[in-house]
Every structure is written in C-alpha cells, then in structure tokens.
C-alpha positions in Angstrom: 44.5 79.1 107.0 46.4 82.2 107.2 46.2 83.7 104.0 49.9 84.6 102.6 51.0 88.1 102.0 50.5 89.4 98.3 53.8 90.3 96.7 54.8 91.8 94.0 52.9 90.9 90.5 54.2 88.2 88.3 53.0 87.0 85.1 49.9 87.6 83.6 47.5 90.9 84.2 44.3 90.8 84.5 43.6 92.3 80.6 45.6 89.5 79.1 44.0 86.5 81.2 40.4 87.7 80.4 41.4 88.1 76.5 43.2 85.0 76.5 40.1 83.2 78.3 37.2 84.9 76.7 36.8 82.2 73.8 35.9 79.6 76.4 33.8 82.2 78.7 31.8 83.1 75.8 31.3 79.3 74.2 30.6 78.1 77.7 28.1 81.1 78.2 26.8 80.2 75.0 25.9 76.7 75.6 24.5 77.3 78.8 21.8 80.2 77.6 21.0 77.9 74.7 20.4 75.0 77.3 18.6 77.0 79.9 16.4 78.1 76.6 15.7 74.6 75.9 14.1 74.0 79.6 12.3 76.9 79.3 10.1 75.2 76.8 8.6 73.2 79.8 6.8 76.6 80.7 5.9 77.0 77.3 8.6 79.9 76.3 9.4 79.9 72.6 13.0 78.1 71.7 15.7 80.3 71.7 17.8 79.7 68.4 21.4 78.9 68.0 22.2 82.2 66.5 20.8 83.8 69.6 22.5 82.0 71.9 25.3 82.7 70.0 25.0 86.5 70.4 23.8 86.4 73.9 27.4 84.1 75.2 29.4 86.7 73.6 27.7 89.9 75.5 27.5 87.4 78.7 31.0 85.7 77.9 32.5 89.3 79.2 31.8 89.7 82.8 31.5 86.1 83.0 34.8 85.8 81.6 36.2 88.7 83.7 35.3 87.3 86.8 37.2 84.0 86.5 40.1 86.1 85.0 40.3 87.6 88.5 39.8 84.4 90.5 42.6 83.0 88.6 45.0 86.1 88.7 44.1 86.0 92.7 45.0 82.3 92.9 48.2 83.0 91.1 49.3 85.8 93.8 48.5 83.5 96.6 50.7 80.9 95.0 53.5 83.4 93.9 53.2 84.9 97.4 53.4 81.0 99.2 56.3 80.3 97.1 58.2 83.5 98.2 57.5 82.9 101.6 59.0 79.4 101.2 62.3 80.7 100.0 
C-alpha cells in the first residue's frame, strides 16, 4: 500500500489530543499496573494498593497517552491526505 503524501494539518494538534485522551490513558495504565501487581503475588511480591496504582497510572499515563495521540494524529493526517487526493 502506498502512503498518501501528508498535506497541511487540520483538526486537533498533538497537545490537544494528548490532553483530551489523558484521563483514559491514565486510567488504563492504573488498571494495568494494579492487575500486573496482582499477578506478581504468584511470585511472592507484595500486593500494590489501589492508591499506589492510581499514582503510578498517572505517571505512566503521560508517555502512553502521548504515543497513542501521536498514532491517532498520524491516522488523521493520512485520512486527510487521501481525502485531498480523492478531490
């Protein structure tokens, strides 16, 4: 598949996308971190408290959300380029 050339950017920028998606990314990371800690009990690792998981999710949510927002922005740019080419 040939990628369409990227034209001018329209719509939301990276910062706005990242801020809009951050609550979802932080929540997902908190849940993943908590469940990973529960699996750690199989190896005699202490259980992580939910509060610690929320704090860790807030920290780990920043790079995870940025990466996801970057992916979404790339998809938006490709869709715009294909729409411009179709016109």
